[in-house]
C-alpha positions as CSV (number, residue, x, y, z in Angstrom):
1,M,10.5,9.9,12.1
2,L,10.1,9.2,8.1
3,E,13.6,9.5,5.9
4,I,13.0,9.1,2.3
5,L,14.7,6.2,0.4
6,D,16.8,6.7,-2.9
7,P,14.4,5.9,-5.8
8,Q,16.9,3.7,-7.3
9,G,18.3,2.0,-4.4
10,A,17.5,-1.5,-2.8
11,L,16.7,-3.4,0.4
12,D,19.7,-4.2,2.1
13,P,18.7,-7.8,3.0
14,S,20.4,-7.9,6.0
15,L,17.6,-5.8,7.7
16,L,15.2,-9.0,7.3
17,E,17.6,-10.5,10.2
18,I,16.3,-7.9,12.4
19,P,13.8,-8.8,15.1
20,G,10.9,-6.0,14.8
21,S,11.8,-5.1,11.7
22,F,9.7,-5.2,8.1
23,A,9.7,-4.1,4.7
24,W,7.1,-4.3,2.1
25,W,6.7,-2.9,-1.3
26,Y,3.5,-1.5,-2.7
27,L,1.9,-1.5,-5.8
28,D,-1.5,0.2,-6.9
29,L,-3.8,0.5,-10.3
30,V,-6.5,2.7,-10.7
31,E,-8.9,3.5,-13.1
32,P,-10.7,6.7,-14.2
33,N,-13.8,5.6,-12.5
34,G,-12.2,4.4,-9.1
35,D,-11.8,0.7,-9.4
36,G,-8.6,-0.9,-9.0
37,L,-6.1,-2.9,-7.2
38,V,-3.9,-2.7,-4.1
39,L,-0.9,-5.2,-4.1
40,I,1.4,-5.5,-1.1
41,W,4.4,-8.0,-0.7
42,A,6.6,-8.2,2.2
43,F,8.7,-9.6,4.8
44,G,7.8,-9.0,8.4
45,L,4.2,-7.4,8.1
46,P,3.1,-5.4,10.7
47,F,-0.2,-6.0,10.5
48,L,0.2,-10.2,11.0
49,P,1.4,-11.6,14.3
50,D,5.0,-10.8,14.9
51,E,6.4,-14.8,15.0
52,G,10.2,-15.1,14.0
53,L,12.7,-12.8,11.9
54,P,11.3,-10.8,9.0
55,R,12.8,-13.5,6.4
56,E,11.1,-16.3,8.0
57,R,7.3,-14.1,7.3
58,P,6.5,-13.6,3.7
59,S,3.3,-12.3,2.9
60,L,1.3,-11.0,0.3
61,A,-2.1,-8.6,0.2
62,L,-4.0,-7.7,-2.8
63,S,-7.4,-6.1,-2.5
64,I,-9.5,-5.4,-5.5
65,Y,-12.6,-3.0,-5.6
66,R,-15.4,-2.1,-8.1
67,S,-17.8,0.5,-7.2
68,G,-16.3,1.2,-4.0
69,Q,-16.7,-2.2,-2.5
70,P,-14.3,-4.9,-2.6
71,D,-14.3,-7.4,-5.2
72,F,-11.4,-9.7,-4.0
73,V,-10.0,-9.9,-0.7
74,L,-6.6,-12.0,0.5
75,L,-4.2,-11.5,3.2
76,S,-1.8,-14.4,3.0
77,E,1.1,-15.9,4.9
78,L,3.6,-17.5,2.2
79,G,5.8,-20.4,2.6
80,S,9.1,-20.0,1.0
81,S,10.7,-17.0,-0.7
82,R,13.8,-15.9,-2.5
83,L,14.9,-12.2,-2.9
84,G,17.5,-10.6,-5.6
85,R,17.8,-7.3,-6.8
86,E,15.5,-7.9,-9.4
87,R,13.5,-10.7,-8.8
88,W,11.3,-11.8,-5.9
89,E,10.3,-15.3,-5.6
90,M,7.5,-15.7,-2.9
91,G,5.6,-18.9,-2.7
92,D,4.3,-19.6,-6.3
93,S,4.5,-16.0,-7.5
94,V,7.0,-14.6,-9.3
95,F,8.2,-10.6,-9.0
96,E,10.6,-9.7,-12.2
97,E,11.5,-6.0,-12.6
98,H,13.7,-4.2,-15.4
99,V,14.9,-0.8,-16.0
100,E,15.8,0.1,-19.5
101,G,15.3,3.0,-21.7
102,G,14.6,5.4,-18.9
103,Q,11.5,3.3,-17.5
104,R,11.2,1.2,-14.7
105,R,9.1,-2.3,-15.2
106,L,7.5,-4.9,-13.5
107,H,6.2,-8.2,-14.3
108,I,4.3,-10.1,-11.7
109,R,3.0,-14.0,-11.9
110,L,0.7,-14.7,-9.4
111,R,-0.1,-18.1,-8.0
112,V,-1.8,-18.2,-4.3
113,P,-4.5,-20.5,-2.9
114,T,-7.4,-19.1,-1.5
115,P,-10.1,-21.0,0.5
116,R,-12.5,-20.7,-2.8
117,G,-9.8,-21.7,-5.4
118,T,-6.2,-20.6,-6.5
119,L,-5.5,-17.3,-7.3
120,E,-3.6,-17.1,-11.0
121,G,-2.9,-14.4,-13.4
122,E,-0.4,-11.0,-14.3
123,I,0.1,-7.9,-13.5
124,E,2.2,-5.3,-15.7
125,T,3.0,-1.8,-14.7
126,T,5.7,0.6,-16.3
127,G,6.8,4.2,-15.1
128,P,9.1,6.7,-15.7
129,I,12.4,6.4,-13.7
130,L,13.1,8.8,-10.7
131,R,16.1,10.2,-9.5
132,G,16.2,11.5,-6.0
133,S,18.7,11.4,-3.1
134,G,18.2,8.9,0.0
135,E,18.0,9.9,3.9
136,G,19.8,7.4,6.6
137,G,17.5,6.8,9.1
138,V,15.1,4.2,11.4
139,H,12.0,4.4,9.0
140,G,12.2,5.1,5.4
141,W,9.5,5.1,2.3
142,G,9.7,6.2,-1.3
143,P,8.3,5.9,-4.6
144,L,10.2,3.7,-6.9
145,M,9.0,5.7,-10.2
146,G,7.0,8.1,-11.4
147,L,3.1,8.0,-12.4
148,G,2.8,5.0,-14.3
149,R,0.6,2.7,-16.5
150,G,-0.8,-0.9,-15.4
151,Q,-2.8,-3.5,-16.5
152,A,-3.9,-6.7,-14.7
153,S,-5.7,-10.3,-15.6
154,L,-6.4,-12.4,-12.9
155,R,-9.3,-15.1,-12.2
156,C,-9.9,-17.2,-9.2
157,G,-12.5,-20.2,-9.8
158,T,-15.1,-18.9,-11.7
159,W,-14.1,-14.9,-11.0
160,R,-12.3,-12.9,-13.5
161,T,-11.1,-9.4,-13.6
162,E,-9.3,-6.9,-16.4
163,L,-8.1,-3.8,-14.8
164,Q,-6.0,-1.1,-16.8
165,G,-5.1,2.3,-15.2
166,T,-2.5,4.6,-14.1
167,C,-0.2,2.9,-11.5
168,Y,1.9,3.8,-8.5
169,R,4.7,1.9,-6.8
170,D,6.8,2.4,-3.8
171,R,8.7,0.5,-0.7
172,N,8.9,0.8,3.1
173,E,11.6,-0.7,5.2
174,C,12.3,-0.1,9.1
175,V,14.4,-2.0,12.0
176,R,12.1,-1.1,14.7
177,P,8.6,-2.5,15.0
178,L,5.7,0.3,13.6
179,D,4.2,1.0,17.1
180,Q,7.4,1.9,18.3
181,L,8.2,4.6,16.0
182,G,6.2,7.5,17.8
183,I,4.0,7.7,15.2
184,T,0.4,8.3,16.4
185,R,-1.4,8.7,13.5
186,W,-0.4,8.8,9.6
187,T,-2.2,9.5,6.4
188,W,-1.0,8.8,3.3
189,G,-2.0,8.8,-0.5
190,R,-1.0,9.4,-4.4
191,A,-2.9,11.0,-7.0
192,G,-1.8,10.9,-10.4
193,L,-2.7,14.6,-11.9
194,G,-2.1,14.9,-15.6
195,D,1.0,12.8,-16.6
196,R,2.6,13.6,-12.8
197,L,2.7,11.6,-9.4
198,F,1.5,13.6,-6.2
199,C,2.0,12.0,-3.2
200,W,1.1,13.1,0.5
201,Y,2.6,11.7,3.8
202,L,1.0,13.3,7.2
203,I,2.0,12.1,10.5
204,E,1.0,12.8,14.0
205,G,3.2,11.7,16.7
206,E,6.7,12.8,18.7
207,Q,7.7,14.7,15.6
208,P,4.8,15.5,13.2
209,S,5.5,16.3,9.7
210,A,3.2,17.1,6.4
211,R,5.0,16.7,3.0
212,V,3.6,16.6,-0.5
213,F,6.1,14.8,-3.1
214,Y,5.6,15.2,-6.6
215,E,7.6,14.8,-9.6
216,K,9.5,17.5,-11.4
217,D,11.8,17.2,-14.3
218,G,12.0,13.6,-13.5
219,R,13.0,13.9,-9.6
220,L,11.4,13.5,-6.6
221,E,10.6,16.9,-4.8
222,A,9.2,17.3,-1.1
223,L,7.3,20.4,-0.2
224,P,6.1,21.2,3.5
225,V,2.2,22.0,3.7
226,E,0.0,22.8,6.2
227,V,-3.2,20.5,6.7
228,R,-6.9,21.8,6.8
229,P,-9.0,18.7,7.1
230,Q,-13.1,19.3,6.6
231,G,-16.0,17.4,7.6
232,W,-14.4,15.1,10.1
233,R,-16.4,11.6,10.4
234,R,-15.9,8.4,12.6
235,D,-15.5,4.9,11.3
236,R,-17.3,2.1,12.7
237,Y,-14.2,1.1,14.7
238,G,-13.6,4.4,16.1
239,L,-11.2,5.9,13.6
240,R,-11.9,9.6,12.6
241,W,-11.3,10.8,8.7
242,A,-11.5,14.0,6.8
243,P,-13.8,13.7,3.5
244,E,-11.8,16.4,2.0
245,L,-8.3,17.7,2.8
246,Q,-6.6,21.0,2.0
247,L,-2.6,20.8,1.7
248,E,-1.1,24.0,1.5
249,A,1.9,26.1,1.1
250,Q,2.7,29.5,-0.3
251,G,1.5,29.5,-4.0
252,F,0.2,25.6,-3.8
253,R,-3.1,24.3,-2.8
254,L,-3.5,20.5,-3.4
255,H,-7.3,19.6,-2.9
256,V,-7.7,16.1,-1.9
257,E,-11.2,14.2,-1.7
258,Q,-11.7,10.7,0.5
259,E,-14.5,8.6,-0.5
260,R,-16.1,6.6,2.4
261,P,-13.4,3.5,3.1
262,V,-13.8,0.8,0.8
263,D,-11.3,-1.2,3.7
264,R,-11.4,-1.0,7.0
265,S,-10.1,-2.1,10.1
266,P,-9.9,-1.1,14.0
267,F,-6.3,0.3,12.9
268,Y,-6.5,1.1,9.4
269,L,-8.5,2.8,6.5
270,R,-8.2,2.7,2.8
271,H,-10.0,5.2,0.5
272,S,-10.4,5.7,-3.2
273,V,-9.5,9.6,-3.3
274,R,-9.7,12.4,-6.3
275,A,-7.0,15.5,-5.9
276,S,-7.0,18.2,-8.0
277,L,-4.3,20.9,-8.3
278,E,-4.9,24.5,-10.7
279,G,-7.8,22.7,-12.6
280,V,-6.2,19.3,-13.2
281,S,-7.5,16.3,-11.3
282,G,-6.9,12.5,-11.4
283,R,-7.7,9.5,-9.1
284,G,-5.9,7.3,-6.6
285,W,-5.5,5.8,-3.2
286,G,-5.3,6.9,-0.1
287,E,-4.8,5.1,3.5
288,Q,-4.6,5.8,7.4
289,V,-3.0,3.7,9.7
290,V,-2.9,3.9,13.6
291,P,0.1,2.1,14.6
292,G,-0.8,2.0,18.6
293,S,-4.2,-0.3,17.8
294,I,-2.3,-3.0,15.6
295,G,-1.7,-5.2,18.5
296,S,-5.2,-4.8,20.1
297,R,-6.1,-8.0,22.3
298,L,-9.7,-7.0,22.4
299,L,-10.1,-6.5,18.3
300,R,-7.4,-9.2,17.3
301,P,-9.2,-12.2,17.2
302,L,-11.5,-10.4,14.4
303,V,-8.4,-9.5,12.3
304,E,-7.3,-13.2,12.6
305,M,-10.6,-14.2,11.1
306,R,-9.5,-13.1,7.6
307,I,-5.7,-13.9,7.8
308,Q,-4.9,-17.2,5.5
309,R,-2.2,-18.9,7.3
310,L,-0.1,-21.9,6.2
311,Q,-2.2,-23.8,8.7
312,N,-4.7,-23.8,11.4
313,N,-6.9,-21.0,9.7
314,S,-10.2,-19.5,11.0
315,I,-13.2,-21.5,9.9
316,F,-14.7,-18.0,9.2
317,L,-11.7,-17.1,6.6
318,P,-13.8,-18.3,3.4
319,L,-16.2,-15.3,4.6
320,F,-13.4,-12.9,4.5
321,A,-11.0,-13.9,1.5
322,G,-11.2,-14.4,-2.0
323,P,-13.6,-13.3,-4.6
324,R,-16.5,-11.2,-3.6
325,P,-16.1,-11.6,0.0
326,T,-19.2,-12.5,1.8
327,L,-18.4,-10.3,5.3
328,R,-16.8,-7.1,4.1
329,W,-17.0,-5.3,7.0
330,L,-13.7,-6.3,8.3
């Protein structure tokens, strides 16, 4: 149920006219000590209520982590958007991309209101162009560049942060709702080992698969692996996760250490990770998604508390959104 997108391909805007479809762009940055950020800008983000066509539902999610804890969190609907091949305008934020000299460069200017002031600042990333061929299908995912470098300078009221480290980018697109893909659970992650990007994508469900993707001579290569999780634990909302993953194939063994979740929900976990291969190690991020739990009526009111809408926000939103959220348990 997972097809690999051409690293140099672009989103077909007509996908955003299909009810239930979605598309998102993902960027992360991680410092050597594990601090960093994850930024997602999207249309029809599956974690938000399905109301209207995807093109009518732009959104942005930003999480910044320090010492294994959220330092800034925001999941916000945006009022307007303009989507181009090299420039996205979403609300008052602008994303501009350029490809030159074998490098893919992204410059982001963020300006988003929060319950505790306006988030403002810039993020810049640069990474090598990847070559590869795309596969047609229902659900597509693909890295947009090899292992890169990035920096961020952000502020919100009296809060400030500066980050520098390795960075990673990808995109997802799908013509059907996430919970209708036959996926029971996916476990995903990335790490930079030396100067190379390694990703793992493990799918449980109707069509299970487990593959490691990595840079080799400027191309994105895939390797089927056997997964050996170690030390299963159960998070507070019931999701199971393994502190260690061994991803093995003949002559290949990638060891992944997942730290305790830095972000959690009834259907989602995010971890700071450390991966190692043949004596080389590096940091990154890992995630787990359980699509069937996204629409849980029992827990949905708790999720709604942390969503910043264009109007009629929860009175509890200031506890969950902005700098150093007061409540970190959801």
